[in-house]
C-alpha positions in Angstrom: 0.0 0.0 0.0 1.3 3.5 -0.9 -0.3 5.1 2.2 2.0 6.0 5.1 -1.0 6.9 7.4 -3.7 4.8 9.0 -6.6 6.4 7.1 -8.7 5.1 4.2 -9.6 7.5 1.4 -12.3 5.1 0.2 -12.2 3.3 -3.2 -9.2 4.3 -5.3 -9.3 5.2 -9.0 -7.4 2.5 -11.0 -5.9 5.1 -13.4 -4.7 7.9 -11.1 -4.2 6.3 -7.7 -6.6 9.0 -6.3 -9.7 8.4 -4.1 -12.8 8.2 -6.4 -14.4 11.0 -4.5 -11.4 13.3 -5.3 -11.6 12.2 -9.0 -15.3 12.9 -9.2 -14.8 16.3 -7.6 -12.0 17.0 -10.1 -14.2 16.0 -13.0 -17.1 18.1 -11.8 -14.8 21.1 -11.4 -13.3 20.6 -14.9 -16.8 20.5 -16.4 -17.5 24.1 -15.1 -16.6 27.0 -17.3 -13.1 28.3 -16.7 -14.3 31.7 -15.3 -16.2 30.0 -12.5 -13.1 28.3 -11.3 -11.5 31.6 -10.4 -11.1 32.2 -6.7 -14.0 34.1 -5.2 -13.5 37.1 -3.0 -15.1 37.1 0.4 -18.2 39.3 0.9 -18.3 41.3 4.0 -21.0 40.6 6.6 -23.9 43.0 6.5 -25.3 44.9 9.5 -29.0 44.2 9.0 -30.2 46.2 12.0 -30.9 49.4 10.3 -31.9 48.1 6.9 -35.5 48.5 5.7 -37.4 46.0 3.6 -36.7 47.8 0.3 -32.9 47.6 0.9 -33.2 43.9 1.9 -35.1 43.2 -1.3 -32.3 45.0 -3.3 -29.6 42.9 -1.6 -31.4 39.6 -2.3 -32.2 40.6 -5.8 -28.5 41.5 -6.4 -27.5 38.0 -5.4 -30.3 36.3 -7.5 -32.2 35.3 -4.4 -36.0 35.2 -3.8 -37.2 38.7 -2.9 -40.5 37.6 -1.3 -41.1 37.3 2.4 -41.0 39.3 5.6 -38.1 41.4 6.7 -36.9 38.7 9.0 -37.0 36.1 6.2 -35.1 38.4 3.8 -32.4 39.1 6.4 -32.1 35.4 7.1 -32.0 34.5 3.4 -29.3 37.1 2.6 -27.3 36.2 5.7 -27.4 32.5 4.9 -26.4 33.2 1.3 -23.4 35.3 2.4 -22.3 32.5 4.7 -22.6 29.9 1.9 -20.8 32.2 -0.5 -17.9 32.8 1.8 -17.6 29.1 2.5 -17.2 28.6 -1.2 -14.3 31.0 -1.2 -12.3 28.3 0.6 -13.1 25.8 -2.1 -10.6 24.9 -4.9 -13.5 24.7 -7.3 -16.2 27.1 -6.0 -19.7 27.0 -7.3 -21.1 30.0 -9.2 -23.4 32.6 -7.6 -26.3 31.2 -9.7 -25.6 27.7 -8.3 -25.5 29.0 -4.8 -28.8 30.9 -5.3 -30.3 27.6 -6.5 -28.9 25.8 -3.4 -30.5 28.5 -1.2 -33.9 28.0 -2.9 -33.7 24.3 -2.6 -32.9 24.5 1.1 -35.8 26.9 1.7 -38.2 24.6 -0.1 -37.0 21.6 1.9 -37.5 23.5 5.2 -41.0 24.7 4.1 -42.0 21.2 3.0 -40.9 19.8 6.4 -42.8 22.5 8.3 -45.9 22.0 6.2 -45.9 18.3 7.1 -45.9 18.9 10.8 -48.1 21.9 11.4 -51.3 20.9 9.6 -51.5 17.5 11.4 -51.1 19.2 14.8 -53.5 22.1 14.0 -56.1 19.8 12.5 -56.0 17.7 15.7 -56.6 20.8 17.8 -59.4 22.0 15.5 -61.0 18.6 15.6 -60.9 18.8 19.4 -62.4 22.3 19.2 -65.2 21.1 17.0 -66.0 18.3 19.5 -65.7 20.8 22.3 -68.3 23.1 20.7 -70.7 20.3 20.4 -70.2 19.6 24.2 -70.5 23.3 25.0 -73.7 23.7 23.0 -75.0 20.5 24.6 -74.4 22.1 28.0 -71.9 19.5 29.3 -68.9 21.9 29.4 -68.6 25.6 30.3 -66.1 26.8 27.7 -64.9 25.3 24.4 -61.3 24.3 24.1 -58.8 22.6 21.7 -57.1 20.7 24.6 -53.9 22.8 24.2 -53.7 25.9 26.4 -51.1 27.6 24.1 -53.1 27.0 21.0 -56.3 28.2 22.8 -54.5 31.4 23.8 -53.4 32.1 20.2 -56.8 31.4 18.9 -58.5 33.6 21.5 -56.1 36.4 20.9 -56.8 36.2 17.2 -60.5 36.4 17.7 -60.1 39.3 20.2 -58.1 41.2 17.7 -60.7 40.6 14.9 -63.5 41.8 17.2 -61.6 44.9 18.1 -60.9 45.7 14.4 -64.5 45.2 13.5 -65.7 47.4 16.3 -63.3 50.2 15.2 -64.4 49.8 11.6 -68.1 50.1 12.6 -67.3 53.1 14.8 -65.5 54.8 11.9 -68.3 54.0 9.5 -70.9 55.4 11.9 -69.0 58.7 12.0 -67.5 58.4 15.4 -70.7 57.2 17.1 -70.1 54.1 19.1 -72.1 51.1 18.1 -73.4 48.7 20.7 
């Protein structure tokens, strides 16, 4: 064996005596256009604290990233992209900005898909409990409808309270400042 160390690089290429993973990385890098193989320059970190949504959208657009979402999502998206980009600067064969933007989109889609799998099952369980609870409430066997989850009940009640307050305010405004009862 030609190795002096006690490590195993995995299967070896029979033609170059290099690990197959290194050969495949080398082939992949050679298949990229020459200009993409130039060493990338690190991007500075951004202070997002004072940035408004419009500027965050511009930053994401400049990098070819999705420009939709809340300010928090835009900050996170751009910050994650800069981290990924700067990590590519250390690579011998860095991916293009376009490839990195596609990687970011793929990651976001995976995270959203996983979240979508969990939340509806849990919420539908709570809503089913609430439906059963309303039947019991209307039948007189319980004093207050519930989903069976105090946190979810609190969120639901706060949402309803906010809707009622907005409706009262809208009615008040429509009546010319006269309070409706």
